[in-house]
C-alpha positions as CSV (number, residue, x, y, z in Angstrom):
1,M,-21.5,10.7,-23.3
2,A,-19.2,11.2,-20.6
3,Y,-20.3,11.5,-17.3
4,Y,-18.5,13.6,-14.4
5,N,-19.8,14.1,-11.1
6,P,-18.3,17.3,-9.3
7,K,-18.9,16.1,-5.9
8,Y,-15.8,13.9,-6.5
9,P,-12.8,15.7,-8.3
10,D,-10.4,13.2,-7.1
11,T,-9.4,9.9,-5.7
12,P,-9.5,10.4,-2.1
13,S,-13.1,11.9,-2.9
14,L,-13.8,8.7,-4.5
15,K,-12.3,6.8,-1.6
16,R,-14.3,8.3,1.2
17,A,-17.5,8.0,-0.6
18,A,-16.5,4.3,-1.6
19,K,-15.9,3.5,1.8
20,R,-19.5,4.3,2.7
21,R,-20.9,2.2,0.1
22,I,-19.0,-1.0,0.1
23,P,-19.2,-3.5,2.5
24,A,-15.9,-3.1,5.2
25,F,-14.7,-6.5,4.2
26,A,-14.9,-5.8,0.5
27,F,-13.3,-2.3,0.9
28,D,-10.6,-3.6,3.2
29,Y,-9.5,-6.1,0.6
30,L,-9.5,-3.1,-2.2
31,C,-7.6,-0.7,-0.3
32,G,-5.3,-2.8,2.0
33,G,-1.6,-3.7,1.4
34,C,0.5,-6.4,3.2
35,H,2.0,-6.6,6.6
36,D,2.2,-2.7,7.9
37,E,1.1,-1.1,4.7
38,I,4.4,0.6,4.4
39,G,4.9,-0.3,0.4
40,V,1.2,1.5,0.0
41,A,2.4,4.7,1.6
42,H,5.9,4.4,-0.1
43,N,4.1,4.1,-3.3
44,A,2.2,7.5,-2.9
45,G,4.9,9.2,-1.1
46,A,7.4,8.7,-3.8
47,F,5.5,10.7,-6.0
48,E,6.3,13.9,-4.0
49,H,9.9,13.8,-4.7
50,V,9.1,13.9,-8.6
51,K,8.7,17.6,-9.7
52,L,7.9,19.2,-13.1
53,Q,9.2,22.3,-14.3
54,S,7.1,24.6,-16.6
55,D,7.8,26.6,-19.4
56,L,5.6,29.5,-19.3
57,L,6.7,31.6,-21.7
58,A,6.6,29.3,-24.7
59,P,3.8,29.4,-27.2
60,T,0.6,28.0,-25.9
61,P,0.4,24.4,-27.4
62,E,-2.8,22.5,-28.5
63,I,-2.9,19.6,-26.0
64,D,-2.8,15.9,-27.4
65,L,-3.0,13.3,-24.7
66,S,-3.3,10.4,-27.0
67,V,-0.2,8.0,-27.4
68,E,0.6,4.8,-29.6
69,L,1.3,1.3,-27.8
70,F,1.5,-2.1,-29.6
71,G,0.1,-0.2,-33.0
72,Q,-2.9,1.1,-31.2
73,R,-4.0,4.8,-30.6
74,Y,-5.1,5.3,-27.3
75,A,-6.8,8.6,-26.4
76,A,-4.5,9.1,-23.1
77,P,-1.7,7.4,-21.5
78,F,-3.5,5.4,-18.9
79,G,-5.7,2.5,-18.9
80,V,-7.6,0.2,-16.5
81,A,-5.3,-2.3,-14.2
82,P,-6.2,-5.6,-13.3
83,V,-8.1,-5.9,-9.8
84,G,-9.1,-9.2,-8.8
85,L,-12.7,-9.8,-7.0
86,Q,-13.7,-6.5,-8.7
87,G,-17.5,-7.6,-8.7
88,L,-17.3,-8.2,-5.2
89,M,-16.5,-4.5,-4.7
90,W,-19.0,-3.4,-6.6
91,P,-21.3,-5.7,-8.7
92,K,-20.6,-5.9,-12.2
93,A,-18.1,-3.6,-11.9
94,P,-15.6,-5.1,-14.7
95,E,-18.5,-4.7,-17.2
96,I,-19.0,-1.2,-16.0
97,L,-15.1,-0.2,-16.6
98,A,-14.5,-2.4,-19.6
99,K,-17.2,-0.8,-21.4
100,A,-16.2,2.9,-20.2
101,A,-12.6,2.2,-21.5
102,Y,-13.9,0.7,-24.7
103,R,-15.9,3.8,-25.2
104,A,-12.8,6.2,-24.2
105,K,-10.6,4.2,-26.5
106,L,-8.7,3.1,-23.5
107,P,-7.1,-0.6,-22.8
108,Y,-9.2,-2.4,-19.7
109,V,-7.0,-5.1,-18.6
110,L,-9.2,-8.0,-17.2
111,S,-7.9,-10.2,-14.2
112,T,-7.8,-13.9,-14.5
113,V,-9.9,-14.0,-10.8
114,S,-12.5,-11.4,-11.9
115,S,-16.0,-11.7,-11.3
116,A,-16.8,-11.4,-15.4
117,S,-15.8,-14.2,-17.8
118,L,-13.1,-13.6,-20.4
119,E,-15.6,-14.0,-23.0
120,T,-17.8,-11.5,-21.6
121,I,-15.4,-8.6,-21.6
122,A,-14.1,-9.7,-24.9
123,E,-17.7,-8.9,-26.3
124,I,-18.1,-6.0,-24.3
125,S,-14.7,-4.5,-25.3
126,E,-15.2,-5.5,-28.9
127,G,-11.4,-7.2,-28.8
128,T,-10.1,-4.3,-27.5
129,A,-9.6,-5.5,-24.0
130,W,-6.0,-6.9,-22.6
131,Y,-6.2,-10.2,-20.7
132,Q,-4.1,-10.5,-17.4
133,L,-2.8,-14.1,-16.7
134,Y,-1.3,-16.0,-13.7
135,N,0.7,-18.9,-14.8
136,P,-1.4,-22.0,-14.3
137,T,0.4,-24.9,-12.7
138,D,-2.0,-27.4,-14.4
139,A,-0.3,-27.3,-17.9
140,K,-3.6,-28.4,-19.5
141,I,-5.4,-25.5,-17.6
142,R,-3.2,-23.2,-19.2
143,E,-3.3,-24.4,-22.7
144,D,-7.3,-24.4,-22.2
145,L,-7.2,-20.9,-20.7
146,M,-4.9,-19.4,-23.3
147,G,-7.0,-21.1,-26.4
148,R,-10.0,-19.2,-25.1
149,I,-8.1,-15.8,-24.8
150,K,-7.3,-16.5,-28.2
151,R,-10.7,-17.5,-29.6
152,A,-12.4,-14.6,-27.7
153,G,-10.1,-11.8,-29.7
154,Y,-7.8,-10.6,-26.9
155,K,-4.6,-9.2,-28.6
156,V,-2.5,-8.3,-25.8
157,L,-1.5,-10.9,-23.0
158,V,-0.5,-9.2,-19.7
159,V,1.3,-12.3,-17.6
160,T,1.7,-11.3,-13.5
161,V,4.8,-12.6,-12.1
162,D,5.0,-10.8,-8.6
163,V,2.9,-13.3,-6.7
164,P,5.3,-16.2,-5.8
165,T,3.4,-16.4,-2.4
166,F,0.3,-15.3,-1.2
167,G,0.2,-11.6,-0.2
168,Y,0.0,-11.4,3.9
169,R,-2.8,-9.0,4.4
170,P,-3.6,-8.3,7.9
171,R,-7.2,-7.1,7.1
172,D,-8.2,-10.1,5.0
173,I,-7.0,-12.6,7.2
174,K,-9.4,-10.8,9.8
175,N,-12.2,-10.6,7.8
176,G,-11.9,-14.0,6.7
177,L,-12.3,-12.9,2.8
178,A,-13.7,-15.3,0.5
179,M,-15.5,-15.4,-3.0
180,P,-18.4,-15.5,-2.7
181,P,-18.3,-13.7,0.7
182,K,-18.9,-16.0,3.9
183,M,-22.0,-15.3,5.1
184,N,-21.2,-15.0,9.1
185,L,-23.2,-12.3,11.4
186,R,-20.2,-9.8,11.0
187,N,-20.3,-9.8,7.2
188,I,-24.2,-9.7,6.9
189,L,-24.5,-6.8,9.3
190,Q,-21.7,-5.1,7.3
191,M,-24.1,-5.4,4.2
192,M,-27.0,-4.2,6.0
193,Q,-25.0,-1.3,6.4
194,C,-24.7,-1.0,2.5
195,P,-28.2,-1.2,0.7
196,A,-27.0,0.3,-2.6
197,W,-24.3,-2.4,-2.7
198,S,-26.9,-5.1,-1.4
199,W,-29.5,-4.1,-3.9
200,Q,-27.2,-4.3,-6.8
201,T,-25.4,-7.5,-5.6
202,L,-29.2,-9.2,-5.6
203,L,-29.7,-8.0,-9.2
204,A,-26.3,-9.1,-10.4
205,G,-26.1,-12.3,-8.6
206,V,-23.4,-13.5,-6.4
207,P,-20.4,-12.9,-7.7
208,E,-18.3,-15.7,-8.5
209,M,-14.4,-16.3,-10.5
210,Q,-16.4,-16.7,-13.8
211,T,-13.5,-17.2,-16.2
212,L,-12.3,-19.8,-13.7
213,K,-15.4,-21.7,-13.0
214,P,-14.9,-24.3,-15.5
215,Y,-11.7,-25.7,-13.6
216,M,-13.2,-25.5,-10.3
217,P,-14.6,-28.9,-8.3
218,K,-18.0,-28.8,-8.2
219,N,-19.8,-27.8,-4.7
220,M,-15.8,-26.8,-3.6
221,P,-16.4,-25.0,-0.2
222,T,-14.9,-21.7,0.0
223,S,-12.8,-22.7,2.7
224,E,-10.7,-24.5,-0.2
225,L,-10.7,-21.3,-2.4
226,A,-6.6,-20.6,-1.5
227,N,-5.9,-24.3,-2.0
228,F,-7.4,-24.2,-5.4
229,M,-5.6,-21.2,-6.6
230,N,-2.2,-21.9,-4.9
231,N,-2.3,-25.6,-6.1
232,T,-4.0,-24.7,-9.8
233,V,-4.0,-21.2,-10.6
234,M,-1.0,-19.4,-9.4
235,G,1.8,-21.4,-10.5
236,A,5.8,-20.6,-10.5
237,V,7.1,-18.3,-12.7
238,D,10.7,-18.0,-14.1
239,F,12.5,-17.4,-17.3
240,D,11.5,-21.2,-18.7
241,S,7.9,-21.4,-17.7
242,L,7.1,-17.8,-19.2
243,K,9.3,-19.0,-22.3
244,V,6.6,-21.8,-22.8
245,I,3.9,-18.9,-22.7
246,R,6.2,-16.7,-25.2
247,D,6.5,-19.6,-27.8
248,N,2.2,-20.0,-27.7
249,W,1.5,-16.2,-27.9
250,D,1.7,-14.3,-31.0
251,G,0.6,-11.1,-29.7
252,P,2.3,-8.5,-27.7
253,L,3.6,-10.0,-24.6
254,V,3.8,-8.1,-21.4
255,L,5.2,-9.0,-17.8
256,K,3.7,-7.2,-15.1
257,G,5.2,-6.4,-11.8
258,L,8.9,-6.2,-11.9
259,V,10.7,-3.4,-10.4
260,N,14.4,-5.2,-10.5
261,P,16.6,-4.0,-13.7
262,D,18.0,-7.3,-13.6
263,D,14.7,-8.8,-13.9
264,V,13.9,-6.6,-17.1
265,K,16.9,-7.5,-18.6
266,Q,15.5,-11.1,-18.4
267,A,12.3,-10.0,-20.0
268,V,14.0,-8.6,-22.8
269,A,16.4,-11.5,-23.4
270,L,12.7,-13.8,-23.3
271,G,11.4,-11.3,-26.3
272,A,8.8,-10.0,-24.0
273,D,6.9,-6.7,-25.6
274,A,6.6,-4.4,-22.6
275,V,6.9,-4.7,-18.8
276,V,4.7,-3.3,-15.9
277,L,6.7,-1.6,-13.4
278,S,5.0,-2.4,-10.3
279,N,5.0,-3.9,-6.6
280,H,1.1,-4.8,-6.8
281,G,0.3,-2.0,-5.3
282,G,1.9,-2.7,-2.2
283,R,0.0,-6.1,-1.7
284,Q,2.8,-8.6,-2.0
285,L,6.1,-7.1,-0.2
286,D,5.5,-4.3,1.9
287,V,9.6,-3.5,2.4
288,G,10.0,-3.6,-1.5
289,E,11.0,-0.8,-4.0
290,S,8.3,1.5,-5.8
291,P,8.4,1.4,-9.5
292,L,9.5,5.1,-9.1
293,D,12.9,4.2,-7.5
294,T,14.2,2.2,-10.2
295,I,12.3,3.4,-13.5
296,Q,14.9,5.9,-14.3
297,T,17.5,3.1,-14.2
298,I,15.6,0.8,-16.4
299,K,14.7,3.4,-18.9
300,R,18.2,4.4,-19.5
301,L,19.3,0.7,-19.9
302,Y,16.4,-0.9,-22.0
303,G,14.2,1.8,-22.7
304,D,15.1,1.6,-26.4
305,K,14.5,-2.5,-26.3
306,I,10.9,-2.8,-24.4
307,K,8.1,-0.7,-23.7
308,L,7.8,0.2,-20.0
309,L,4.2,0.7,-18.3
310,M,3.8,1.4,-14.7
311,D,1.4,1.2,-12.0
312,S,1.5,1.2,-8.1
313,G,0.6,4.6,-6.6
314,V,-0.7,6.1,-9.5
315,Q,-3.7,7.9,-8.3
316,S,-4.2,10.7,-10.2
317,G,-3.8,12.9,-14.0
318,G,-1.0,14.6,-12.3
319,N,0.5,11.2,-11.1
320,V,0.5,9.8,-14.9
321,A,2.4,13.0,-16.0
322,Q,5.0,12.4,-13.4
323,A,5.2,8.7,-14.0
324,M,5.8,10.0,-17.9
325,A,8.0,12.4,-17.0
326,M,10.2,9.9,-15.5
327,G,10.3,7.3,-18.3
328,A,6.8,5.6,-18.3
329,D,5.4,4.9,-21.6
330,F,2.0,4.1,-20.5
331,T,0.5,3.6,-16.8
332,L,-2.4,1.5,-15.3
333,L,-4.2,2.5,-12.5
334,G,-6.5,0.1,-10.4
335,R,-8.0,1.4,-7.0
336,T,-8.9,4.7,-8.3
337,F,-11.6,2.9,-11.0
338,V,-12.8,0.9,-8.5
339,Y,-13.6,3.6,-6.1
340,A,-15.3,5.1,-8.6
341,C,-17.9,2.4,-9.1
342,G,-18.4,2.2,-5.2
343,A,-18.9,6.1,-5.2
344,V,-21.2,6.3,-8.5
345,G,-22.2,3.1,-9.1
346,H,-22.7,2.2,-13.5
347,H,-21.2,5.4,-14.1
348,G,-18.1,5.0,-12.1
349,G,-15.8,4.2,-15.3
350,E,-17.1,7.2,-17.1
351,H,-16.6,9.6,-14.2
352,A,-12.9,8.0,-13.5
353,I,-11.9,8.4,-17.3
354,D,-13.1,12.0,-17.3
355,M,-11.5,13.4,-13.8
356,L,-8.1,11.8,-14.9
357,T,-8.4,13.3,-18.3
358,Q,-9.0,16.5,-17.0
359,Q,-6.5,16.6,-14.5
360,M,-3.6,15.6,-16.9
361,T,-4.9,18.2,-19.5
362,Q,-4.5,20.5,-16.7
363,V,-1.1,19.6,-15.9
364,M,0.1,19.6,-19.6
365,G,-1.4,23.1,-20.1
366,Q,0.7,24.5,-17.2
367,L,3.6,22.8,-18.6
368,K,2.9,24.0,-21.5
369,C,4.0,20.5,-22.9
370,P,1.6,19.4,-26.0
371,T,2.0,15.5,-25.7
372,P,2.9,13.0,-23.0
373,T,5.8,11.9,-24.9
374,Q,7.3,15.1,-24.2
375,L,7.0,15.2,-20.7
376,P,10.7,13.8,-19.7
377,H,11.6,17.3,-21.0
378,F,9.8,19.0,-18.0
379,L,11.3,16.8,-15.3
380,K,13.4,19.1,-12.8
381,A,16.5,17.3,-11.2
382,G,16.2,17.0,-7.9
383,P,16.6,14.4,-4.6
384,G,15.5,11.0,-6.3
385,V,15.7,12.2,-9.9
386,A,18.7,11.1,-11.8
């Protein structure tokens, strides 16, 4: 049964509630961007220029939000984006969101640096979740990890390509973010101010990167985590390294983190099935383009050759409709779902899905647009719209 809390009818209200219930060091990691956070603001602001035009005198249609992707019919054109350290922001968040997505017939994308193991999420989602992979520097780790992914039954592999460097994130630097969190006085005081988070964390256990634990040196100090990630887990990504992954993966392959049409051309040449047009939520390049800046050009050039998914700045059902109107075949949301866990706990996934579904259904009904695939017909030309 769906859960919906009318106290939180939109992402801003979820964010405000989550900020009260999540320790500041974890909340900053979730909502922050890099450098001056210009990119985060630009992602959201780009949607202000996308206008849809109703066809009010047309017959009233029956709204069907479902779409087909990779041979699977999903109940709506959105899913849960991979977010690292989810269990740090709200205990058991990966399990909460994976279960809600499975029940709602939507995809959940598990991050390599999640607090839940890939085997656990595969079991919860009964093989319907997608797996997000960073390209390991160590070939043996890559081979072992891909073997585990296959054995667990994941059908869709999402390779993140937009982290050639660690993002320079002032909030995280100031907070000394670590996994598990550092037990300094400042962080302890923040935890004490969030009793629900602290109690749930006590019950769930200290969050750790469960999928990566087999590859971590025993008793590795938290101060070495960044070096481990850089030297072992997040290897360089280029055409040749991606070809190794493509050759060893039989299912749909998605490249996440592209905004440049030339990169999408390379993805097509590689034989990727889809790309996620994304700037990592404004967390990697503060002065970069938003996916909305380039999606129409990419759609025109390559829309018949590859599926176009989109994230970064998508915060509502209305934003999903706008992205689809601009040319996306599907969308992913990250922060909204984790805010929902922080705001309403174990019902967070259900609430966010119900909220987004209600929002999008209202927009489609107002437009008199029966299906998401017809949304481009309702796009109003104007500044920023080809």
